[in-house]
VEXDREN-2710 file (C-alpha; in Angstrom, 1 decimal):
% VEXDREN-2710
k/r/px/py/pz
1/MET/-142.7/68.4/168.1
2/ASP/-141.1/64.9/168.0
3/THR/-138.0/65.2/165.9
4/SER/-138.7/61.8/164.3
5/ASN/-141.8/63.4/162.8
6/TRP/-140.1/66.7/161.8
7/TYR/-142.0/66.7/158.4
8/LYS/-145.5/66.6/159.8
9/VAL/-147.8/69.5/159.6
10/GLU/-150.4/70.2/162.3
11/ASN/-154.0/70.3/161.1
12/ASP/-153.0/69.1/157.6
13/GLU/-156.6/68.8/156.5
14/ALA/-156.2/72.2/154.9
15/ILE/-153.3/71.1/152.7
16/ILE/-154.1/70.4/149.1
17/SER/-152.8/67.1/147.9
18/PRO/-150.5/66.6/146.2
19/SER/-148.4/69.4/147.5
20/LEU/-144.6/69.9/147.8
21/LEU/-143.6/71.1/151.2
22/VAL/-140.3/72.7/152.0
23/TYR/-138.6/73.4/155.3
24/PRO/-136.6/76.6/155.3
25/GLU/-134.7/75.8/158.6
26/ARG/-133.5/72.6/157.1
27/ILE/-132.5/74.3/153.8
28/GLU/-130.5/76.8/155.9
29/ASP/-128.8/74.0/157.6
30/ASN/-127.9/72.5/154.2
31/ILE/-126.4/75.8/153.1
32/ARG/-124.2/75.9/156.2
33/THR/-123.1/72.4/155.5
34/MET/-122.3/73.3/151.9
35/VAL/-120.2/76.2/153.0
36/SER/-118.4/74.1/155.6
37/VAL/-117.5/71.4/153.0
38/ALA/-116.3/73.9/150.5
39/GLY/-114.3/75.7/153.1
40/SER/-115.3/79.1/151.7
41/VAL/-118.2/80.7/149.9
42/SER/-115.8/81.9/147.3
43/ARG/-115.4/78.3/146.1
44/LEU/-119.2/77.6/145.8
45/ARG/-121.2/78.0/142.7
46/PRO/-124.4/76.2/143.6
47/HIS/-126.7/75.0/140.8
48/ILE/-130.3/76.3/141.1
49/LYS/-131.9/73.7/138.8
50/THR/-133.1/71.8/141.9
51/HIS/-135.2/74.5/143.4
52/LYS/-135.7/77.3/140.7
53/THR/-136.8/79.5/143.5
54/ALA/-135.9/83.1/144.4
55/GLU/-136.2/82.7/148.1
56/ILE/-133.7/79.9/148.2
57/VAL/-131.3/81.9/146.0
58/GLN/-131.7/84.8/148.5
59/MET/-131.0/82.5/151.5
60/GLN/-127.7/81.5/149.9
61/GLN/-126.9/85.2/149.2
62/ARG/-127.4/86.0/152.8
63/HIS/-124.6/83.5/153.5
64/GLY/-122.4/85.4/151.1
65/ILE/-122.8/83.1/148.1
66/GLN/-122.8/85.2/144.9
67/LYS/-121.7/82.8/142.2
68/PHE/-124.4/80.5/140.8
69/LYS/-124.9/77.9/138.0
70/CYS/-128.1/77.2/136.1
71/ALA/-129.4/75.2/133.2
72/THR/-132.0/77.4/131.4
73/ILE/-132.4/81.0/130.3
74/ALA/-135.3/81.3/132.8
75/GLU/-133.1/80.2/135.7
76/ALA/-130.5/82.7/134.5
77/GLU/-133.1/85.4/134.4
78/LEU/-134.3/84.5/137.9
79/LEU/-130.7/84.9/139.1
80/GLY/-130.5/88.3/137.4
81/GLN/-133.7/89.3/139.1
82/CYS/-132.1/88.3/142.4
83/GLY/-129.0/90.4/141.6
84/ALA/-126.6/87.5/141.6
85/ARG/-123.2/88.8/140.7
86/ASP/-121.9/85.9/138.7
87/VAL/-124.2/83.5/136.7
88/LEU/-123.1/80.6/134.6
89/LEU/-125.6/79.2/132.1
90/ALA/-124.3/75.7/132.1
91/MET/-126.2/74.6/129.0
92/GLN/-124.5/75.5/125.7
93/PRO/-127.0/77.9/124.0
94/VAL/-128.0/77.1/120.4
95/GLY/-130.5/78.7/118.0
96/ALA/-132.7/81.4/119.5
97/ASN/-131.1/80.8/123.0
98/ILE/-127.9/82.5/121.8
99/ASP/-129.9/85.8/121.3
100/ARG/-131.7/85.3/124.6
101/PHE/-128.3/84.9/126.3
102/PHE/-127.2/88.3/125.0
103/LYS/-130.6/89.8/126.0
104/LEU/-129.9/88.6/129.6
105/MET/-126.7/90.7/129.6
106/GLU/-128.5/93.7/128.2
107/LYS/-131.3/93.6/130.8
108/TYR/-129.5/92.6/134.0
109/THR/-126.4/94.7/133.8
110/SER/-125.5/94.2/137.5
111/SER/-125.0/90.4/136.9
112/HIS/-122.0/88.9/135.2
113/PHE/-123.3/86.2/132.8
114/SER/-121.2/83.5/131.2
115/THR/-122.0/80.3/129.3
116/LEU/-120.4/77.2/127.8
117/VAL/-119.2/76.1/124.3
118/ASP/-117.8/72.8/123.2
119/ASN/-117.4/73.2/119.4
120/PRO/-116.1/75.8/116.9
121/LYS/-119.5/76.3/115.2
122/THR/-121.2/77.5/118.4
123/LEU/-118.2/79.6/119.3
124/GLU/-118.3/81.3/115.9
125/LYS/-122.0/82.1/116.3
126/ILE/-121.6/83.6/119.8
127/ALA/-118.5/85.5/118.8
128/SER/-120.2/86.9/115.7
129/MET/-123.2/88.1/117.7
130/ALA/-120.9/89.6/120.4
131/SER/-119.0/91.4/117.6
132/LYS/-122.2/92.8/116.1
133/LYS/-123.4/94.0/119.5
134/GLU/-119.9/95.3/120.4
135/VAL/-119.9/93.5/123.7
136/LEU/-117.7/90.9/125.4
137/ALA/-119.1/87.4/125.8
138/ASN/-117.8/85.4/128.7
139/LEU/-117.3/81.7/127.9
140/TYR/-116.1/78.5/129.6
141/LEU/-114.9/75.5/127.5
142/ASP/-117.2/72.6/128.4
143/ILE/-115.2/69.4/128.8
144/ASN/-116.4/65.8/128.4
145/SER/-114.6/64.1/131.3
146/GLY/-116.4/60.7/130.8
147/MET/-120.1/61.3/131.1
148/ASN/-120.6/61.5/127.3
149/ARG/-123.5/63.9/127.5
150/THR/-122.0/67.3/126.5
151/GLY/-118.5/68.8/126.2
152/CYS/-115.5/68.3/124.0
153/ILE/-112.9/65.6/124.4
154/PRO/-109.9/67.1/126.3
155/ASP/-107.4/66.6/123.5
156/GLU/-105.4/68.9/121.1
157/ASN/-108.7/70.0/119.4
158/ALA/-109.9/71.3/122.8
159/VAL/-106.6/73.2/123.2
160/ALA/-107.1/74.8/119.8
161/LEU/-110.7/75.7/120.6
162/TYR/-109.7/77.4/123.9
163/TYR/-106.9/79.2/122.0
164/SER/-109.6/80.5/119.6
165/MET/-111.7/81.7/122.5
166/GLU/-108.7/83.4/124.1
167/LYS/-107.7/85.2/120.9
168/HIS/-111.1/86.5/119.8
169/PRO/-111.5/90.2/120.7
170/ASN/-115.1/89.8/121.7
171/ILE/-114.7/86.7/123.8
172/HIS/-113.4/86.4/127.4
173/ALA/-112.2/82.9/128.0
174/ARG/-113.0/82.3/131.7
175/GLY/-111.8/78.8/132.0
176/LEU/-113.0/75.2/132.0
177/HIS/-116.2/73.4/133.0
178/ALA/-116.5/69.7/133.7
179/TYR/-119.5/67.9/135.0
180/ASP/-118.9/64.3/136.2
181/GLY/-122.5/63.2/136.9
182/HIS/-121.7/59.7/135.8
183/ILE/-119.7/59.1/138.9
184/ARG/-122.0/57.8/141.6
185/ASN/-120.1/55.1/143.5
186/LYS/-121.7/54.5/146.8
187/ASP/-118.3/53.7/148.4
188/VAL/-116.7/57.1/149.1
189/ASP/-113.1/55.8/148.4
190/GLU/-114.2/54.4/145.0
191/ARG/-116.1/57.6/144.2
192/THR/-113.0/59.6/145.1
193/LYS/-110.8/57.5/142.9
194/ALA/-113.1/57.7/139.9
195/CYS/-113.6/61.4/140.4
196/ASN/-109.8/62.0/140.6
197/ALA/-109.2/59.9/137.4
198/ALA/-111.8/61.9/135.5
199/PHE/-110.4/65.2/136.7
200/ASP/-106.9/64.3/135.7
201/LYS/-108.0/64.8/132.1
202/VAL/-109.2/68.3/132.9
203/TYR/-106.0/69.2/134.7
204/ALA/-103.9/67.8/131.9
205/LEU/-105.9/70.0/129.4
206/LYS/-105.2/73.0/131.6
207/GLU/-101.5/72.3/131.5
208/ALA/-101.6/71.8/127.7
209/ILE/-103.3/75.2/127.3
210/LYS/-100.7/76.7/129.7
211/ARG/-97.9/75.5/127.4
212/LYS/-99.4/77.6/124.7
213/GLY/-98.8/80.7/126.9
214/ILE/-102.5/81.0/127.9
215/THR/-103.7/81.2/131.5
216/VAL/-106.8/79.3/132.5
217/PRO/-108.4/81.5/135.2
218/ASP/-111.1/79.2/136.5
219/ILE/-112.2/75.6/136.6
220/ILE/-115.8/74.7/137.6
221/ALA/-116.1/71.0/138.4
222/GLY/-118.7/68.4/139.5
223/GLY/-122.1/68.4/141.0
224/SER/-123.5/67.0/144.2
225/PRO/-122.1/63.5/144.2
226/SER/-118.5/64.7/143.6
227/PHE/-118.9/67.8/145.7
228/PRO/-116.8/66.6/148.7
229/VAL/-114.0/65.4/146.4
230/HIS/-113.7/68.6/144.4
231/ALA/-114.0/70.7/147.5
232/LYS/-110.5/69.5/148.4
233/ARG/-109.1/71.2/145.3
234/THR/-108.2/74.7/146.1
235/GLU/-108.2/75.8/142.5
236/VAL/-111.7/74.5/141.7
237/ASP/-115.2/76.0/142.1
238/THR/-117.8/73.4/143.2
239/SER/-121.4/73.2/141.9
240/PRO/-123.6/71.2/144.3
241/GLY/-127.4/71.6/143.7
242/THR/-129.4/68.7/145.1
243/THR/-127.6/69.3/148.4
244/LEU/-130.1/72.2/149.1
245/LEU/-133.2/69.9/149.3
246/TRP/-131.7/66.4/149.1
247/ASP/-133.7/63.4/148.1
248/ALA/-134.2/59.7/148.9
249/ARG/-132.0/58.5/146.0
250/TYR/-128.9/60.5/147.1
251/GLU/-129.5/59.5/150.7
252/GLU/-129.2/55.9/149.7
253/LEU/-126.3/56.4/147.3
254/PHE/-124.2/58.8/149.4
255/PRO/-124.5/58.0/153.1
256/ASP/-121.2/59.8/153.7
257/MET/-122.9/63.2/153.0
258/SER/-124.7/64.8/156.0
259/PHE/-127.4/66.8/154.2
260/LEU/-131.0/67.0/155.4
261/HIS/-134.2/66.2/153.5
262/ALA/-135.8/69.6/153.1
263/ALA/-138.6/68.8/150.6
264/VAL/-141.5/66.4/151.2
265/LEU/-144.5/65.5/149.1
266/PHE/-147.8/65.6/150.9
267/THR/-150.3/63.0/149.5
268/ARG/-153.5/61.2/150.4
269/ILE/-155.0/57.8/149.8
270/ILE/-157.8/58.3/147.3
271/SER/-158.9/54.7/146.7
272/LYS/-158.6/51.1/147.9
273/PRO/-159.4/49.3/144.6
274/ALA/-158.5/45.8/145.6
275/LYS/-157.4/43.7/148.6
276/ASN/-154.1/45.2/150.0
277/ILE/-153.8/47.8/147.3
278/VAL/-154.1/51.5/148.1
279/CYS/-153.9/54.3/145.6
280/PHE/-152.3/57.7/146.3
281/ASP/-152.8/61.0/144.4
282/ILE/-149.2/61.3/143.2
283/GLY/-149.0/60.3/139.5
284/HIS/-146.6/61.2/136.7
285/LYS/-147.8/64.8/136.9
286/SER/-146.8/65.1/140.5
287/ILE/-143.4/63.4/140.8
288/ALA/-140.5/62.6/138.6
289/PRO/-141.4/59.4/136.8
290/GLU/-138.2/58.7/134.8
291/MET/-136.9/56.0/137.2
292/GLY/-138.2/52.6/138.1
293/PHE/-140.1/52.0/141.3
294/PRO/-140.0/53.2/144.0
295/ARG/-140.6/56.8/142.9
296/VAL/-140.9/58.0/146.5
297/LYS/-140.1/56.9/150.0
298/ILE/-143.4/57.0/151.7
299/LEU/-142.7/57.7/155.4
300/GLY/-144.5/55.3/157.7
301/LEU/-145.1/52.9/154.8
302/GLU/-141.6/51.6/154.2
303/ASN/-142.7/47.9/153.8
304/SER/-145.0/48.6/151.0
305/GLU/-144.4/48.0/147.3
306/GLN/-145.1/50.6/144.6
307/ILE/-146.6/48.6/141.7
308/GLY/-148.1/51.0/139.2
309/GLN/-148.4/54.7/138.3
310/SER/-150.3/56.8/135.8
311/GLU/-150.9/60.5/135.3
312/GLU/-152.7/61.1/138.6
313/HIS/-152.3/57.8/140.5
314/LEU/-149.7/55.8/142.4
315/MET/-150.7/52.2/143.2
316/VAL/-149.1/50.7/146.3
317/LYS/-149.4/47.1/147.6
318/VAL/-149.5/47.0/151.4
319/THR/-149.5/44.1/153.9
320/ASP/-152.9/44.9/155.4
321/ASP/-155.2/47.5/153.8
322/SER/-157.5/47.5/156.8
323/LEU/-155.0/49.7/158.5
324/TYR/-155.7/52.5/156.1
325/GLU/-158.7/54.6/155.2
326/ILE/-159.5/56.6/152.1
327/GLY/-158.4/60.2/152.9
328/ASP/-155.5/59.3/155.1
329/SER/-152.6/61.6/154.6
330/PHE/-149.0/60.6/154.1
331/TYR/-145.6/62.3/153.6
332/ALA/-143.1/61.1/151.1
333/ILE/-139.5/61.9/150.1
334/PRO/-139.0/62.0/146.3
335/MET/-136.4/59.7/144.9
336/HIS/-135.4/62.5/142.4
337/ILE/-136.2/66.0/143.7
338/CYS/-135.0/68.2/140.8
339/PRO/-137.6/67.4/138.1
340/THR/-140.2/66.9/140.9
341/VAL/-139.9/70.6/141.9
342/ALA/-140.5/71.7/138.3
343/LYS/-144.0/70.1/138.5
344/TYR/-145.2/72.6/141.1
345/GLU/-146.1/76.2/140.6
346/GLU/-145.4/76.9/144.3
347/LEU/-143.8/75.3/147.3
348/VAL/-145.5/75.3/150.7
349/THR/-143.2/76.4/153.5
350/VAL/-143.4/74.7/156.8
351/ALA/-141.8/75.8/160.2
352/ASP/-142.4/74.3/163.6
353/GLY/-145.1/72.0/162.3
354/LYS/-147.1/74.8/160.7
355/MET/-147.7/76.1/157.2
356/THR/-146.1/79.5/157.0
357/GLY/-146.6/80.5/153.3
358/THR/-145.7/79.7/149.8
359/TRP/-142.7/80.2/147.5
360/LYS/-143.2/80.5/143.7
361/VAL/-141.2/78.2/141.6
362/ALA/-140.4/81.1/139.4
363/ALA/-138.1/79.4/136.8
364/ARG/-140.1/76.2/136.3
365/ASN/-141.0/77.2/132.8
366/GLN/-138.7/77.9/129.9
367/LYS/-139.3/81.6/130.0
368/ILE/-139.9/84.4/132.5
369/THR/-139.7/87.5/130.3
370/ILE/-136.8/86.9/127.9
END
């Protein structure tokens, strides 16, 4: 098959549209690249929020990766089902999710679960439940290194909070966690500079805690954009996630990264409602709609303009609608792959231009069993 058309499927008449196709060989290549950038599987803690799929977790495990990061209890449970050795729930649990976190530990005893805290109240609730259950809860202190989404400011209060974690008999303080998703400079030198400046605060906090006579065992830092920068820090675990499937937005923002697109939307033209306007069957329910247009990069239709979208439809302005017929199939790279995957119950696997099966998006909902 022509490598320029690597995404095409032979006899695609049988494919339901819209569908999300994945290419295992390209995912495998991305895993190899991740390991190469990190320098060692021991410094990789990939995030599974992008794919939420057991088969991709297992692919990583076959490469020796056993530390993972996730955002929901369902994702954590999926990792438990896969027998992952070390699982970080990187979303501070509150309310009923605190009890669910402890149920994970009770049910999947071969996995080592940890989570985040960024305030004394949540720490007290987790510590109280750990004490009642007579177990040890593994916690990282979540640091706000500039994104202003979650985490505590790395000041004297953070030092005091970590001290409280360290001294509580039912808490194991495992280290610091800092996600710098706000750093998205296209220029790699500017991105590196911004990432280093943000991380300096984390490193200073570690030193302040050390002066209290407390060792900080681990630091988990960054996501996909800052992955190559943090990979150079020998004392840091990196947490890329989008790197496994890649998307059109990151391709544009980070041309220095050599990851392959491994997930493609299959879609068809369903109507030609007006001159030079065609309508595709990929609406809000089929692709992440939180950004402005374009929502996808339609391969072979690069000069078109996406002008409207509703629940089931994407309206596109083309230069000459006579070139296209209702029912024509197209392939498209999502601009944002992570929430797009969550819209599908299953992924269609493709190898050598042929459909080979399906993978269940097992953690797309908030609950599996716990």
